[in-house]
Backbone as a ProteinNet text record, in pm:
[ID]
protein_1_A
[PRIMARY]
MALNKLRQLDRDSVGITLPKDDMRVEGLLDEDGRLEGDHHVHIRHVDDGEWSLELVEGIDT
[TERTIARY]
18509.7	18472.2	18595.4	18580.4	18689.1	18692	18811.4	18827.9	18896.8	18852.3	18909.7	18957	19075.3	19135	19087.7	19053	19024.9	19156.6	19156.3	19278	19251.6	19351.3	19342.4	19360.8	19263.7	19274.3	19326.6	19271.8	19316.8	19274.4	19281.4	19248.2	19103	19015	18872.3	18803.2	18877.2	18807.8	18897.7	18830.9	18898	18831.3	18895.5	18840.3	18853.8	18782	18788.3	18791.1	18865.6	18874.2	18762.3	18693.8	18589.8	18648.8	18621.9	18679.2	18635.1	18732.5	18702.6	18603.8	18610.6	18515.3	18371.7	18347.2	18213.5	18175	18271.5	18244.5	18219.1	18286.7	18261	18118.6	18074.6	17938.4	17836.3	17864.8	17774.6	17787.7	17887	17906.3	17970.6	18050.4	18110.8	18252.2	18309.4	18446.5	18447.1	18547.1	18562	18638.6	18668.4	18734.8	18876.5	18936.8	19070.5	19067	18948	18935	18940.7	18921	18920.6	18777	18758.7	18626.5	18579.7	18460.1	18405.8	18298.8	18320.9	18223.1	18226.2	18132.5	18116.5	18004.6	18028	17928.4	17923.8	17806.6	17788.3	17729.6	17772.2	17726.1	17673.8	17556.2	17502.2	17546.8	17616.9	17666.1	17584.1	17525.9	17438.7	17488	17500.3	17534.6	17408.1	17409.8	17291.9	17287	17400.9	17407.4	17553.7	17583.3	17722.3	17800.4	17902.8	17987.7	17924.6	17812.6	17743.7	17701.9	17736.9	17700.7	17638.8	17561	17510.5	17557.1	17581	17621.1	17517.3	17476.8	17379.1	17424.3	17438.8	17473.1	17355.8	17381.1	17275.6	17286.2	17179.6	17175.1	17112.5	17145.8	17077.6	17120.2	17242.7	17292.5	17378.4	17343.6	17423.4	17532.2	17655	17766.5	17820.2
11897.4	12028	12118.5	12233.1	12331	12409.1	12435.3	12514.2	12645	12753.5	12884.7	12939.6	13001	13051	13192.7	13216.8	13352.3	13426.9	13554.7	13636.5	13766.2	13807.7	13935.4	14048.2	14140.2	14253.1	14378.2	14407.7	14520	14491.7	14592.1	14568.7	14529.3	14572.6	14555.4	14455	14394.5	14305.1	14192.6	14087.2	13974.2	13953.3	13877.3	13851.6	13705.7	13667.9	13532.5	13542.6	13455.3	13454.5	13369.7	13424.9	13349.9	13298.7	13175	13117.2	13192.7	13221.2	13292.8	13216.9	13085	13007.8	13039.8	13052.9	13087.2	13228.8	13320.5	13458.9	13469.3	13383.4	13379.4	13334	13232.1	13180.5	13291.6	13376.8	13486.9	13605.6	13601.9	13710.5	13834	13816.6	13930.5	13963.2	13878.5	13900.1	13935.6	14016.8	14048.3	13936.2	13953.4	13848.1	13818.6	13911.9	13890.1	13830	13798.9	13739.8	13841.5	13968.7	14075.1	14112.9	14152.4	14195.1	14312.4	14299.6	14401.2	14481.6	14611.9	14699.5	14690.5	14762	14762	14666.5	14587.3	14491.8	14495.7	14470.5	14466	14330.7	14282.2	14153	14172.1	14119.1	14119.1	13989.8	14003.6	13888.4	13879.4	13763.9	13744	13626.1	13646.1	13536.1	13455	13328.3	13242.6	13162.6	13103.2	13015.9	13003.2	12931.6	12909.8	12851.9	12924	12876.4	12878.1	12949.1	12950	13091.8	13131.8	13261.1	13241.1	13338.9	13337.1	13464.8	13454.6	13567.9	13587	13711.9	13739.6	13861.7	13845.8	13956.5	14051.7	14180.5	14281.6	14367	14374.8	14453	14589.6	14685.5	14813.7	14912	14898.3	14995.8	15096.3	15223.7	15328.6	15374.8	15380.3	15427.1	15556.4
6254.1	6304.5	6298.1	6230.8	6225.5	6356.8	6406.2	6528.3	6493.6	6553.9	6533	6666.3	6665.4	6788.5	6820	6945.5	6991	7001.5	6964.1	6966.4	7042.3	7119.8	7190.3	7089.4	7078.4	6986.4	7056.3	7171.2	7252.8	7396.3	7481.8	7622.9	7644.9	7555.8	7579.3	7488.3	7394.4	7301.2	7251.1	7208	7143.8	7008.4	6921.8	6789.9	6753.5	6650.2	6598	6445.6	6382	6236.8	6179	6080.3	6010.2	5879	5842.6	5720.9	5594.7	5507.3	5383.5	5295.7	5295.6	5214.6	5254.8	5384.4	5431.5	5389.8	5392.3	5353.1	5202.6	5123.7	4978.8	4950.4	5021.3	5004.1	5031.1	5128.1	5162.5	5067.2	4975.7	4880.4	4939.5	5045.9	5115.5	5068.1	4981.2	4934.9	4787.2	4746.7	4605.3	4535.9	4406.8	4329.9	4377.9	4455.2	4510.8	4650.8	4700.7	4833.3	4946.2	4913.5	5015.1	5049	5172.6	5217.9	5133.3	5079.3	4989.7	5062.2	5076.4	5140.4	5291.9	5353.3	5498.8	5537	5639.7	5686.2	5838.2	5891	6036.1	6074.5	6189.1	6240	6381.9	6407.9	6543.4	6611.3	6722.9	6799.1	6926.5	6948.9	7063.6	7146.6	7276.5	7366.6	7389.9	7351.2	7356.7	7486.3	7523.5	7640.5	7678.9	7785.5	7825	7708.3	7663.8	7556.1	7418.3	7400.6	7271.7	7234.3	7111.3	7056.2	6919.6	6875.2	6738	6669.4	6538.8	6457.2	6348.9	6325.3	6221.8	6142.7	6011	5923.5	5919.2	5946.2	5950.4	5824.8	5749.9	5624.8	5651.7	5567.1	5568.6	5674.4	5727.3	5824.3	5748.3	5757	5691.1	5786.9	5733.6	5816.4	5764.1
[MASK]
+++++++++++++++++++++++++++++++++++++++++++++++++++++++++++++

C-alpha cells in the first residue's frame, strides 16, 4: 500500500500528492509529465478517515 503525506498549504487548507502514474492512466498529463489543462475533482468525506475523489468533467472556468 502506497502512503501519501498530508501537507499544510495555507491557513485554511491541506493537500495530498497524487501519484503521476495514476494521473497518466487517467490521461491528465502531457508527454512531459505535466498536468494538461484544467481539471476539477469532487472530494467527499465518506466516513471516519475515508474520502472519495471523483474527476468532474464539463466544468467551464
